[in-house]
ROROVEX-6255 format. One record per residue (C-alpha): x, y, z. Coordinates in steps of 0.1 Angstrom, whole numbers, padded with zeros to 4 digits, always signed. Example, Ala and Ser with C-alpha at 12.3 -4.5 7.8 and 13.67 -1.06 7.14 Angstrom:
REM residues 2
+0123-0045+0078;+0137-0011+0071;
This chain:
REM residues 540
+0271-0062-0019;+0291-0092-0030;+0325-0075-0027;+0347-0083+0002;+0357-0056+0027;+0392-0057+0012;+0380-0049-0024;+0357-0021-0010;+0388-0005+0008;+0396+0030-0005;+0424+0044+0015;+0432+0062+0048;+0424+0096+0064;+0454+0120+0060;+0439+0152+0071;+0409+0176+0072;+0385+0193+0096;+0349+0192+0107;+0341+0224+0088;+0361+0217+0056;+0358+0179+0053;+0381+0150+0053;+0410+0142+0029;+0416+0106+0021;+0447+0092+0003;+0436+0064-0020;+0455+0031-0021;+0475+0024-0052;+0451-0004-0062;+0422+0019-0062;+0414+0036-0096;+0409+0073-0093;+0387+0071-0124;+0361+0051-0103;+0359+0078-0078;+0328+0098-0089;+0315+0129-0070;+0284+0121-0050;+0294+0086-0040;+0289+0074-0005;+0320+0068+0017;+0322+0052+0051;+0352+0060+0074;+0358+0037+0104;+0370+0056+0134;+0381+0042+0167;+0348+0047+0184;+0323+0055+0157;+0316+0050+0121;+0313+0082+0099;+0291+0084+0067;+0298+0110+0042;+0297+0118+0004;+0326+0123-0019;+0328+0159-0031;+0362+0162-0049;+0389+0142-0065;+0426+0153-0067;+0459+0140-0083;+0489+0145-0060;+0525+0136-0060;+0554+0134-0035;+0581+0145-0058;+0578+0177-0078;+0600+0162-0105;+0572+0138-0113;+0551+0167-0127;+0581+0185-0144;+0596+0153-0159;+0569+0126-0161;+0582+0090-0160;+0577+0065-0188;+0544+0050-0176;+0543+0029-0208;+0566+0005-0189;+0542-0016-0168;+0568-0021-0141;+0576+0016-0138;+0538+0024-0137;+0531+0000-0109;+0561+0012-0088;+0551+0049-0089;+0513+0043-0086;+0503+0050-0050;+0538+0061-0040;+0553+0090-0060;+0519+0096-0077;+0486+0090-0060;+0451+0102-0058;+0431+0118-0030;+0394+0123-0024;+0376+0148-0002;+0347+0135+0018;+0322+0156+0038;+0311+0135+0069;+0274+0142+0077;+0265+0113+0101;+0283+0093+0128;+0272+0060+0144;+0285+0045+0176;+0271+0010+0168;+0241+0012+0191;+0205+0006+0180;+0199+0042+0176;+0200+0058+0142;+0232+0076+0132;+0233+0113+0145;+0249+0144+0129;+0287+0142+0129;+0301+0166+0155;+0337+0155+0153;+0361+0138+0128;+0378+0105+0125;+0415+0102+0136;+0444+0102+0113;+0449+0070+0092;+0413+0058+0097;+0401+0033+0071;+0379+0047+0043;+0358+0023+0022;+0327+0022+0001;+0295+0023+0020;+0275-0010+0018;+0239-0018+0013;+0232-0025+0050;+0247+0009+0060;+0224+0027+0034;+0195+0009+0050;+0208+0020+0085;+0209+0057+0073;+0178+0059+0052;+0155+0032+0065;+0138+0002+0049;+0113+0003+0020;+0082-0002+0042;+0049+0016+0049;+0067+0045+0066;+0092+0051+0038;+0092+0060+0001;+0117+0042-0021;+0129+0070-0043;+0159+0055-0060;+0194+0041-0055;+0229+0058-0047;+0254+0061-0074;+0271+0028-0083;+0248+0009-0058;+0217-0002-0077;+0209-0028-0052;+0206-0004-0022;+0173+0015-0020;+0174+0051-0008;+0142+0058+0012;+0126+0090+0023;+0104+0093+0055;+0069+0098+0042;+0058+0116+0074;+0087+0141+0072;+0082+0145+0035;+0046+0156+0039;+0050+0177+0072;+0069+0204+0055;+0070+0217+0019;+0090+0200-0008;+0107+0214-0039;+0116+0195-0071;+0140+0216-0092;+0157+0210-0125;+0160+0222-0160;+0136+0208-0187;+0141+0172-0196;+0160+0161-0165;+0132+0139-0151;+0113+0161-0127;+0078+0149-0138;+0086+0112-0134;+0101+0116-0100;+0071+0137-0090;+0048+0109-0102;+0067+0084-0080;+0064+0108-0050;+0027+0113-0055;+0020+0076-0061;+0039+0067-0028;+0020+0094-0009;-0013+0080-0021;-0003+0045-0011;+0015+0052+0022;+0005+0085+0037;-0025+0097+0055;-0022+0131+0037;-0042+0139+0007;-0030+0159-0023;-0045+0185-0046;-0025+0185-0078;-0028+0215-0103;-0018+0194-0134;-0008+0220-0159;+0000+0195-0187;-0023+0165-0178;+0007+0145-0167;-0005+0130-0133;-0042+0122-0134;-0047+0099-0164;-0020+0085-0188;+0008+0107-0198;+0036+0106-0223;+0072+0094-0217;+0101+0110-0233;+0104+0081-0257;+0069+0088-0269;+0052+0059-0251;+0023+0062-0226;+0028+0060-0188;-0001+0054-0163;-0015+0082-0142;-0026+0081-0106;-0062+0075-0115;-0052+0044-0133;-0031+0031-0106;-0054+0038-0077;-0089+0040-0090;-0115+0056-0067;-0088+0069-0044;-0080+0096-0070;-0105+0120-0085;-0099+0138-0118;-0113+0174-0121;-0110+0195-0153;-0117+0230-0165;-0119+0218-0201;-0143+0188-0204;-0140+0188-0242;-0103+0180-0239;-0110+0153-0214;-0135+0136-0237;-0111+0137-0266;-0085+0119-0244;-0111+0094-0233;-0109+0105-0197;-0139+0102-0175;-0138+0131-0151;-0154+0133-0117;-0162+0171-0118;-0160+0200-0142;-0147+0231-0125;-0164+0265-0132;-0154+0297-0115;-0177+0328-0112;-0165+0363-0119;-0178+0371-0085;-0153+0347-0069;-0123+0366-0084;-0108+0391-0059;-0084+0418-0066;-0056+0397-0050;-0063+0371-0076;-0059+0398-0103;-0027+0408-0086;-0013+0373-0088;-0016+0377-0126;+0005+0409-0127;+0034+0393-0145;+0012+0374-0169;-0012+0402-0178;+0016+0428-0176;-0001+0448-0149;+0019+0475-0131;+0016+0484-0094;-0007+0514-0102;-0031+0492-0121;-0031+0465-0094;-0039+0492-0068;-0068+0505-0090;-0083+0469-0091;-0081+0468-0053;-0100+0501-0051;-0127+0490-0076;-0133+0458-0055;-0135+0479-0023;-0160+0503-0039;-0182+0479-0058;-0180+0446-0039;-0178+0410-0053;-0195+0420-0086;-0166+0445-0095;-0149+0424-0122;-0180+0415-0142;-0194+0450-0140;-0161+0466-0150;-0157+0443-0180;-0192+0450-0191;-0183+0486-0196;-0180+0492-0234;-0171+0528-0238;-0143+0550-0224;-0170+0571-0207;-0184+0540-0189;-0149+0529-0178;-0142+0563-0164;-0176+0565-0147;-0172+0531-0131;-0140+0544-0115;-0161+0571-0098;-0137+0598-0109;-0112+0587-0083;-0090+0568-0108;-0068+0581-0137;-0087+0574-0170;-0056+0560-0186;-0050+0536-0157;-0085+0523-0159;-0085+0519-0197;-0052+0500-0195;-0066+0478-0167;-0099+0472-0186;-0080+0462-0218;-0056+0438-0200;-0084+0421-0180;-0104+0414-0211;-0081+0385-0217;-0099+0367-0189;-0131+0368-0210;-0114+0342-0233;-0114+0316-0205;-0145+0295-0210;-0145+0281-0175;-0153+0316-0161;-0190+0321-0159;-0216+0346-0147;-0242+0320-0144;-0251+0300-0112;-0229+0270-0109;-0218+0242-0085;-0193+0254-0059;-0160+0240-0071;-0142+0246-0038;-0170+0228-0019;-0167+0198-0042;-0129+0197-0039;-0132+0199+0000;-0157+0170+0000;-0133+0147-0019;-0103+0157+0003;-0123+0153+0035;-0132+0118+0024;-0095+0109+0019;-0095+0112-0019;-0067+0128-0039;-0078+0154-0065;-0060+0160-0098;-0072+0192-0117;-0064+0191-0154;-0063+0222-0177;-0068+0207-0211;-0066+0234-0238;-0053+0259-0212;-0021+0239-0206;-0001+0267-0222;-0022+0295-0209;-0003+0306-0178;-0030+0331-0168;-0056+0303-0166;-0033+0282-0145;-0023+0308-0121;-0059+0322-0117;-0075+0288-0110;-0046+0275-0087;-0044+0307-0067;-0082+0312-0064;-0090+0276-0053;-0060+0274-0030;-0069+0308-0013;-0104+0296-0006;-0094+0260+0005;-0067+0274+0027;-0093+0297+0044;-0115+0266+0051;-0085+0247+0065;-0076+0275+0088;-0111+0277+0101;-0115+0239+0106;-0081+0236+0123;-0089+0265+0146;-0123+0251+0154;-0108+0217+0161;-0083+0233+0185;-0112+0247+0204;-0129+0214+0207;-0154+0218+0178;-0150+0188+0154;-0120+0171+0140;-0092+0187+0120;-0091+0181+0081;-0066+0157+0067;-0030+0169+0060;-0030+0184+0024;-0002+0185-0001;-0008+0211-0028;+0012+0205-0060;+0020+0234-0083;+0042+0237-0114;+0059+0268-0127;+0062+0277-0089;+0083+0309-0096;+0052+0324-0112;+0033+0321-0079;+0062+0327-0055;+0083+0355-0071;+0092+0384-0047;+0067+0406-0065;+0038+0382-0064;+0042+0360-0034;+0025+0386-0011;-0006+0384-0032;-0009+0345-0034;-0018+0321-0007;+0012+0298-0016;+0037+0322+0001;+0015+0321+0032;+0014+0283+0032;+0052+0280+0028;+0058+0303+0057;+0033+0286+0080;+0052+0253+0076;+0023+0230+0085;+0005+0251+0111;-0028+0246+0094;-0022+0210+0080;-0013+0224+0045;+0021+0220+0027;+0033+0225-0008;+0051+0204-0034;+0066+0229-0059;+0080+0219-0093;+0102+0244-0111;+0131+0249-0134;+0139+0284-0121;+0143+0283-0084;+0161+0317-0085;+0128+0332-0094;+0112+0322-0061;+0112+0346-0031;+0143+0339-0009;+0122+0337+0023;+0097+0313+0008;+0126+0292-0006;+0142+0290+0029;+0110+0275+0043;+0110+0245+0018;+0119+0215+0039;+0131+0190+0014;+0147+0197-0020;+0151+0173-0048;+0174+0190-0073;+0182+0177-0108;+0208+0193-0131;+0206+0232-0132;+0226+0252-0156;+0222+0288-0144;+0245+0298-0116;+0217+0318-0099;+0194+0287-0099;+0222+0266-0083;+0228+0291-0056;+0190+0295-0049;+0185+0258-0046;+0214+0255-0021;+0205+0287-0001;+0207+0282+0037;+0222+0247+0034;+0251+0236+0055;+0282+0226+0034;+0269+0246+0005;+0301+0249-0015;+0307+0210-0013;+0271+0203-0025;+0274+0228-0052;+0303+0208-0066;+0281+0177-0065;+0251+0194-0081;+0272+0208-0109;+0284+0173-0119;+0251+0156-0120;+0242+0138-0153;+0218+0154-0177;+0189+0130-0170;+0178+0108-0141;+0203+0119-0114;+0192+0141-0085;+0206+0155-0053;+0182+0151-0024;+0187+0170+0009;+0167+0186+0037;+0140+0175+0061;+0130+0141+0048;+0166+0126+0046;+0192+0124+0074;+0220+0135+0050;+0223+0147+0014;+0223+0119-0012;+0227+0116-0050;+0203+0091-0064;+0194+0076-0097;+0155+0076-0093;+0134+0045-0097;+0120+0038-0131;+0083+0047-0136;+0073+0015-0154;+0053-0017-0152;+0075-0029-0123;+0066+0002-0104;+0029-0002-0111;+0029-0037-0097;+0047-0023-0066;+0018+0001-0062;-0006-0029-0064;-0017-0024-0100;-0022-0054-0122;-0028-0054-0159;-0059-0075-0170;-0038-0105-0180;-0018-0103-0147;-0051-0100-0127;-0065-0131-0144;-0033-0151-0137;-0034-0140-0100;-0071-0151-0097;-0062-0185-0113;-0033-0189-0088;-0056-0180-0060;-0082-0205-0072;-0056-0232-0075;-0043-0226-0039;-0079-0227-0026;-0094-0255-0045;-0063-0275-0056;-0052-0284-0091;-0085-0300-0099;-0103-0265-0098;
């Protein structure tokens, strides 16, 4: 930063505690209006330097008469005299890290600075000390408030070794930040990703809020990314060349897959249990045979007399909605899971688009849950065989799902593989990246296992409480989260960052594409011309 230490000076420590935070009295020359919640503050103690974030701003006075009978501040001289003396501002700072000046990184703060220690604005070098450099081991995610020149970076290894959640209400910027995360993972991580792309936003070009087009992962990284689809017609209309068309056989759908659709198909517990018994009695062909029943007598007979006729009829009627999904087939077809695994094993990232089914939640849940269940089974098998000396383990896998509360609600999480993956942490080399606007709908136990949380503005009090569940200093972070701007501001905390931070995410634009190594045709020709000139000289 260009400012001097004097102009960055904020004030001095006047009180506080380790559990409650530190109170800082602002100097008279410091404007209270410039003290925004979420801002970084450095406190210089006698032996160590403390790094924290500002969580509250207060107006104070030394004379009660100043509040009961306010002075005439229209007089510039009177205003200058009382500012910082009779009337002054204080800020509340929660210290998260302490640094003793050694070559080691800052460590969690276990004490507090002394009375009258100097507080000042954190500078760019200190941000780099805390979060690391923008290099091959870190993801540049954005910049702190009021510090556009200081990149905040996440450890790519720590980000992918535990599950991550991106939360926020619609329109806050979740999709754009997720694109940045995924692009950086493709470029800098050894992990591969399987992205269930509900609205066709990540594979090929998507639409920005302004109506323009933004590039997808396939356009930025070419053959490193494969685009799969369940709707080839929609892909052709968009001009997207897909790598594989996914089809699912009725005989691949288990009763657990049906149970995961309970909320979407309006199945009650009795009907789910009936489906489980039908599968147990008839094997893999149960669903196709059950749907082939055309009369009430056939439906009752298929139940073998052990099920209530009304239950079977209701289950049959609700499951008929699956017949409308054109990607479900009774014919012989290529094994979709096998093809996904081949791409992942070769280090490719897979984006699965849903085309016309983008608003059909049943299709999204069915495909995502079924493929994840079978892929997870193969990962468990391969990791366990590798541990016994048979072959090498598969690459670390990040599975990306939207509308996560539909997969991870308390009533459904037990039937889906996603809850299992979250609880296993990275035991079998698989983690989740969940995107959701209703974190309160996610099972509390699953939510507690999400390592890194990136939270945009949330309106609902229950969602705010859920996003911050199990976090140290929850009440202070709650105040920070509640004051985020409507768009393009996020609070990041958890496993991938050493301390909570409010950032303004990077812009997903042409400059970002170039940072990922992508050049437009004109830029590529210009680069080739420069290379030729460097190689052969000005004469060509």
